[in-house]
C-alpha positions in Angstrom: 14.8 -22.6 -2.9 15.8 -25.5 -5.2 12.5 -25.4 -7.0 12.7 -21.7 -7.5 16.3 -21.9 -8.7 15.4 -24.6 -11.2 12.1 -23.2 -12.6 11.9 -19.5 -11.6 11.8 -16.8 -14.3 15.2 -15.0 -14.2 14.6 -13.0 -17.4 13.9 -9.9 -15.3 14.5 -9.0 -11.7 10.9 -8.1 -11.1 9.8 -11.6 -12.2 12.3 -13.5 -10.1 10.0 -14.0 -7.2 8.4 -17.1 -5.7 4.8 -15.9 -6.1 5.1 -15.7 -9.9 6.4 -19.3 -10.0 3.5 -20.5 -7.8 1.1 -18.7 -10.1 2.6 -20.2 -13.2 2.8 -23.8 -11.9 -0.3 -23.9 -9.6 0.0 -24.7 -5.9 -0.5 -28.4 -6.4 2.3 -28.8 -9.0 4.6 -26.5 -7.0 4.0 -28.6 -3.9 4.7 -31.8 -5.9 8.1 -30.5 -7.1 9.0 -29.3 -3.5 8.2 -32.9 -2.4 10.5 -34.3 -5.0 13.3 -32.1 -3.9 12.8 -32.9 -0.2 12.8 -36.6 -0.9 16.2 -36.3 -2.6 17.8 -34.5 0.3 19.5 -36.4 3.2 18.0 -35.5 6.5 19.7 -32.6 8.3 19.2 -32.3 12.0 19.3 -28.5 11.7 15.8 -28.7 10.0 14.1 -29.2 13.3 16.8 -29.3 16.0 16.0 -25.8 17.1 12.4 -26.6 18.0 13.1 -27.9 21.4 15.1 -24.8 22.3 12.3 -22.6 20.8 9.7 -24.2 23.0 11.9 -23.8 26.0 12.1 -20.1 25.3 8.4 -19.6 25.1 7.6 -16.3 26.9 6.0 -16.2 30.3 6.0 -14.0 33.3 9.4 -12.9 34.6 7.9 -11.6 37.8 4.8 -12.4 39.9 1.7 -10.3 39.1 1.4 -6.9 40.7 -1.4 -4.4 40.8 -0.1 -1.7 43.1 -1.0 1.5 41.2 2.0 3.4 42.6 2.0 7.3 42.8 -0.6 9.4 41.2 -0.1 9.2 37.4 0.6 12.2 35.3 -1.6 13.3 32.4 1.1 12.2 29.9 1.2 8.8 31.5 -2.6 8.5 31.4 -2.6 9.4 27.7 0.1 6.8 26.9 -1.7 4.1 29.0 -5.0 4.8 27.1 -3.5 4.0 23.7 -0.5 1.8 24.4 -1.5 -0.5 27.2 -3.9 -3.4 27.0 -4.8 -5.6 30.0 -3.7 -9.2 29.6 -6.2 -12.0 30.3 -4.0 -13.0 33.2 -4.8 -10.8 36.2 -2.1 -8.4 37.2 -0.4 -8.2 33.8 -0.6 -6.0 30.7 0.6 -5.8 27.1 2.5 -2.7 26.3 3.0 -1.4 22.7 6.1 0.7 22.1 5.3 3.3 19.4 7.9 3.5 16.6 6.8 6.3 14.2 7.5 5.0 10.6 9.0 1.9 12.2 12.3 3.7 12.9 14.6 2.7 15.7 18.2 3.6 16.2 20.8 1.0 17.2 21.5 2.7 20.6 17.7 2.8 21.3 17.4 -0.9 20.5 20.3 -1.9 22.7 18.9 0.2 25.6 15.4 -1.2 25.0 16.8 -4.7 25.3 18.0 -3.9 28.8 14.6 -2.4 29.6 12.8 -5.5 28.4 15.0 -7.8 30.4 14.3 -5.7 33.5 10.5 -5.9 33.2 9.5 -8.9 31.1 12.5 -11.0 30.4 14.1 -11.5 27.0 10.9 -11.8 24.8 9.9 -8.9 22.6 7.6 -9.0 19.6 7.1 -7.0 16.4 3.7 -5.9 15.1 2.4 -5.4 11.6 2.0 -1.7 12.5 5.8 -1.5 12.8 5.8 -1.2 16.6 7.2 -3.4 19.4 5.2 -5.2 22.0 6.2 -6.2 25.5 4.0 -8.9 27.1 3.7 -9.9 30.8 4.3 -6.4 32.1 3.2 -6.2 35.7 0.5 -3.5 36.1 2.5 -2.2 39.1 5.5 -1.6 36.8 3.7 0.5 34.2 4.7 3.8 35.6 8.4 2.9 35.9 8.4 1.3 32.4 6.8 4.5 31.0 9.5 6.6 32.6 12.3 4.4 31.2 10.8 4.4 27.7 10.5 8.2 27.8 14.2 8.4 28.7 14.9 6.5 25.4 12.6 8.7 23.4 10.2 5.8 23.0 7.3 6.9 25.3 5.0 8.4 22.6 1.3 7.5 22.9 -0.9 6.8 19.9 -0.3 3.1 19.2 -3.1 1.6 17.1 -4.7 5.0 16.5 -5.0 7.2 13.4 -1.6 8.7 14.0 0.1 5.3 14.0 0.5 5.2 10.3 2.1 2.2 8.6 4.3 2.9 5.6 6.6 0.8 3.4 10.1 2.1 2.6 8.9 3.5 -0.7 11.3 5.6 -2.7 13.7 6.0 0.2 15.3 2.6 -0.3 13.1 0.5 -2.6 13.7 0.5 -6.3 10.1 -0.4 -7.0 8.8 2.7 -5.1 7.0 5.3 -7.2 6.0 7.9 -4.6 7.4 8.7 -1.2 5.3 6.7 1.2 7.4 7.6 4.2 7.4 11.3 3.4 3.7 11.3 3.1 3.3 9.3 6.4 5.5 11.7 8.3 3.5 14.7 7.0 0.2 13.1 7.9 1.4 12.1 11.3 2.6 15.7 12.0 -0.8 17.1 11.0 -2.9 14.6 12.8 -0.9 15.0 16.0 -1.4 18.7 15.8 -5.2 18.1 15.7 -5.0 15.7 18.7 -7.0 13.1 16.7 -5.5 10.1 18.4 -8.0 10.5 21.2 -11.0 11.5 19.1 -13.9 9.2 19.7 -14.9 9.0 16.0 -11.7 8.9 14.0 -9.1 8.0 16.7 -9.4 4.3 15.9 -9.1 4.7 12.1 -6.2 3.1 10.3 -4.0 4.7 7.7 -1.6 2.6 5.6 0.6 3.7 2.7 2.4 1.8 0.0 4.9 3.4 -2.3 3.6 1.5 -5.3 0.8 -1.0 -6.0 2.6 -4.0 -4.6 0.8 -3.6 -1.2 3.8 -3.8 1.1 2.3 -1.1 3.3 -1.0 -3.1 3.3 -3.0 -0.2 2.0 -5.8 -2.6 0.9 -6.8 -3.5 4.5 -6.9 0.1 5.9 -9.8 2.4 6.5 -7.8 5.0 4.5 -5.2 3.4 2.3 -2.9 5.0 -0.3 -0.6 3.6 -2.9 2.0 5.4 -5.0 1.3 6.2 -8.6 2.1 8.9 -11.1 0.4 11.1 -13.7 1.9 13.1 -16.5 0.8 16.5 -17.8 2.6 18.3 -20.6 5.6 15.9 -20.5 6.1 16.5 -16.7 5.5 13.7 -14.3 4.0 14.3 -10.9 3.9 12.0 -7.8 0.4 10.8 -7.0 -1.3 8.4 -4.6 -4.3 6.2 -5.3 -6.9 6.6 -2.6 -8.3 3.3 -1.3 -11.2 3.4 1.1 -13.0 0.9 3.2 -10.6 -2.0 3.8 -10.5 -3.8 7.1 -8.2 -6.2 9.0 -11.2 -7.7 10.9 -12.2 -11.3 10.1 -8.9 -12.1 8.4 -9.2 -9.1 6.1 -12.8 -9.8 5.2 -13.0 -6.7 3.0 -10.4 -5.1 0.8 -10.7 -1.4 0.0 -11.4 -0.2 -3.5 -9.7 2.7 -5.2 -11.5 6.0 -5.4 -9.1 7.9 -7.7 -5.5 9.0 -8.1 -4.7 12.4 -6.4 -1.5 14.5 -6.5 0.7 13.6 -3.5 0.7 17.1 -2.1 -3.1 17.0 -1.9 -3.3 13.8 0.1 -3.3 15.6 3.5 -6.4 17.5 2.3 -8.0 14.2 1.4 -7.5 12.9 4.9 -8.8 16.1 6.5 -11.9 16.1 4.4 -12.8 12.5 5.0 -12.1 12.6 8.7 -14.0 15.9 9.2 -17.1 14.6 7.4 -16.9 11.2 9.2 -16.8 13.1 12.6 -19.7 15.3 11.5 -22.1 12.8 9.9 -21.3 9.5 11.6 -24.6 7.9 12.8 -24.9 5.9 16.0 -21.3 4.8 16.3 -21.2 3.3 12.8 -17.9 2.0 11.4 -16.0 3.8 8.7 -16.8 1.0 6.3 -20.5 1.4 7.0 -20.2 5.2 6.7 -18.4 4.9 3.3 -21.0 2.4 2.1 -23.9 4.7 3.1 -22.4 7.7 1.3 -21.7 5.7 -1.8 -19.0 6.0 -4.4 -20.5 8.9 -6.2 -20.7 11.1 -3.2 -17.2 10.1 -2.0 -15.7 10.9 -5.4 -17.5 14.2 -5.6 -16.1 15.2 -2.2 -12.5 14.8 -3.6 -12.9 15.7 -7.3 -11.3 19.1 -7.1 -8.3 17.7 -5.4 -7.5 15.4 -8.4 -6.7 18.4 -10.6 -3.0 18.6 -11.5 -1.9 22.2 -12.2 0.3 22.9 -15.2 4.0 22.9 -14.5 4.3 26.5 -15.7 1.7 27.6 -13.1 3.3 25.8 -10.2 6.1 23.2 -10.0 5.3 22.2 -6.4 3.0 19.3 -7.3 5.9 17.9 -9.3 8.1 17.4 -6.2 7.7 14.6 -3.7 7.5 15.0 0.0 10.9 15.8 1.5 12.6 16.1 -1.9 13.5 19.5 -3.4 14.2 17.9 -6.8 11.6 17.6 -9.6 9.9 14.2 -9.5 11.3 11.8 -12.1 10.9 8.3 -13.4 14.4 8.4 -15.0 15.5 5.2 -13.3 12.8 3.4 -15.3 13.0 5.5 -18.4 13.1 4.0 -21.9 15.5 5.7 -24.3 13.0 6.0 -27.1 9.7 7.9 -26.9 6.8 9.3 -28.9 6.4 12.8 -30.1 4.2 15.5 -28.3 1.0 15.1 -30.3 0.8 11.3 -29.6 1.6 12.0 -25.9 -1.3 14.4 -25.6 -3.6 12.0 -27.4 -2.6 9.2 -25.1 -3.2 11.4 -22.0 -6.8 11.9 -23.1 -7.3 8.2 -23.9 -6.0 7.2 -20.5 -8.4 9.6 -18.9 -11.2 8.0 -20.8 -10.0 4.6 -19.5 -10.0 5.9 -16.0 -13.7 6.9 -16.4 -14.5 3.4 -17.6 -12.8 1.9 -14.5 -14.8 4.3 -12.3 -18.0 3.3 -14.1 -17.2 -0.4 -13.3 -17.0 0.6 -9.6 -20.4 2.2 -9.8 -21.8 -0.9 -11.4 -20.2 -3.1 -8.7 -21.9 -0.9 -6.1 -25.2 -1.4 -7.9 -24.8 -5.2 -8.1 -24.6 -5.3 -11.9 -21.9 -7.9 -11.9 -22.0 -9.0 -15.5 -21.8 -5.4 -16.6 -18.8 -4.9 -14.3 -16.9 -7.6 -16.1 -17.6 -6.0 -19.5 -16.8 -2.4 -18.3 -13.6 -3.5 -16.5 -12.3 -5.2 -19.6 -13.2 -2.2 -21.7 -11.2 0.0 -19.3 -8.1 -2.2 -19.7 -8.5 -2.3 -23.4 -8.8 1.5 -23.5 -5.6 1.8 -21.5 -3.7 -0.5 -23.9 -5.1 1.4 -26.8 -3.7 4.6 -25.4 -0.2 3.1 -25.2 -0.5 1.5 -28.7 -1.6 4.9 -30.2 1.7 6.5 -28.9 3.5 4.9 -31.9 1.0 3.2 -34.2 -1.6 5.8 -35.0 -5.3 4.9 -34.6 -5.9 1.2 -34.2 -9.4 0.3 -33.1 -10.0 -3.4 -33.4 -9.6 -5.1 -30.0 -7.6 -8.1 -31.5 -5.2 -5.7 -33.2 -4.8 -3.5 -30.1 -4.1 -6.5 -27.8 -1.6 -8.1 -30.2 0.3 -4.8 -30.7 0.2 -4.2 -27.0 1.6 -7.7 -26.4 4.4 -7.3 -29.0 5.5 -3.7 -28.1 5.0 -3.5 -24.4 4.7 -7.0 -22.9 7.3 -9.0 -24.8 9.8 -6.1 -24.7 9.4 -5.6 -20.9 8.3 -1.9 -21.3 5.3 -2.6 -19.2 7.1 -4.5 -16.5 8.7 -1.7 -14.4 7.9 -1.7 -10.6 6.8 -5.4 -10.8 3.9 -4.4 -13.0 4.5 -7.0 -15.7 1.9 -9.4 -14.3 -0.8 -6.7 -14.7 -0.5 -7.0 -18.5 -1.7 -10.5 -18.2 -5.0 -9.3 -16.7 -5.9 -7.8 -20.1 -4.4 -10.7 -22.1 -6.2 -13.4 -20.2 -9.5 -11.5 -20.2 -9.3 -10.8 -23.9 -8.7 -14.5 -24.6 -11.4 -15.7 -22.2 -14.3 -13.3 -21.2 -15.6 -13.7 -17.7 -18.9 -15.6 -17.6 -21.5 -15.1 -15.0 -19.4 -13.3 -12.4 -20.6 -13.2 -8.8 -20.0 -10.3 -6.3 -16.5 -11.5 -5.4 -15.2 -12.1 -8.9 -16.7 -8.8 -10.1 -14.9 -7.0 -7.3 -11.7 -8.7 -8.3 -12.2 -7.6 -11.9 -12.5 -4.0 -10.8 -9.4 -4.3 -8.7 -7.4 -5.9 -11.6 -8.6 -3.2 -14.1 -7.4 -0.4 -11.7 -4.0 -2.1 -11.3 -3.6 -2.5 -15.0 -4.4 1.2 -15.6 -2.0 2.3 -12.9 0.7 0.4 -14.7 -0.4 1.9 -18.0 -0.1 5.4 -16.5 3.3 4.6 -15.2 4.4 3.3 -18.6 3.0 6.3 -20.3 4.8 8.6 -17.9 8.2 6.9 -18.6 7.7 7.2 -22.4 6.5 10.8 -22.2 9.4 11.8 -19.9 11.8 10.1 -22.3 10.3 12.1 -25.2 10.6 15.3 -23.2 14.2 14.5 -22.4 15.1 13.8 -26.0 13.4 17.1 -27.1 15.3 19.0 -24.5 18.6 17.5 -25.8 17.7 18.6 -29.3 17.1 15.1 -30.7 14.3 15.1 -33.3 
């Protein structure tokens, strides 16, 4: 905390985070400065005095093991046990997951759950990265009674760890960095998937869906089978909520594979995306193959073609529905991040076309990555970022084509002024600046993959910046300001 207080960047709220200081100093220098601060502090017994108590409170069985199955179980109980109960390695005990849709739990439920936990397992309850609760050391003979008690609290839903158990960050509900409503989308997807009873489907029941409201990954979309992160697109001066589709990530092997983006799609079309992908996976899966293997077998081109028509954003005059987010009757807006000055309509339309061209380059880099052309990936990913910067520069400065001039104008107008930094996206500008200053030499598969990922993040930030400027221009025109 002292190191961060002394050396952290406080020029903007989005930059005042520890990870940016570590990136700036490097982990070795950061550790050295922490060591200096520690050496200057007098010892405080509170630093480690709690450890003895913590070890004494390590969880263990509150009751002897029991395997009496009890009365004949109901179908509802069997469904819950199938998804929410895992045998412990200790005979006679089980681990029970308490499903919390969207991670929501009321105060009264939590107090009552504490009583339930003490009754069956003692006072030790754990949280999971899927936003659920876990009870360990549950006697197998107590499962029926525990299920009844959980149902009385409204906490007996099955589906933990299945496709209906969707992880979502707070998104636009409470986070100022949120772009699109991750919780709203998660609730809609859960409702539809439950209606199809897909939690118990052999092929897709085990797939994971994770949603972030922006590109900051709080919903862990990058390690999901089907991941989504919030973005926006602008058409005719109107901004619409979108989600970037990210396929093929995994949590196995310490997240051995991150998903790669497949394209940005209007938020209201995302349920159709999930339905198309799950339907095709169920129909064409071969010999129990994983979703990652299935996606790799189909390839990027085929996956993109399957979703291409869903990417279309209808004109606002035709339908305003795509310009409203889930659970919000108001028109979608980036007003909270809006700049007070903006370009005129001709420049806005030109920038829209140039950003679309930049998106095509980013997609081409993904195809090159899939083909193993790693050196070409680095070139194309850089070209995509440069094209995105050129689109923004052309909003105000006419046609500038030389890369040096584009980058310098982008730095002066958008980076140094902070226009590019909303939603914590300021660091993405440096992906272009660093690559322009130092081209990537002889990339391997991992560095090429990282280049594709960085280019996509840069372009998402460019789209968001463009949307704010276009909306500002539209707002000024509506107010009669020339």
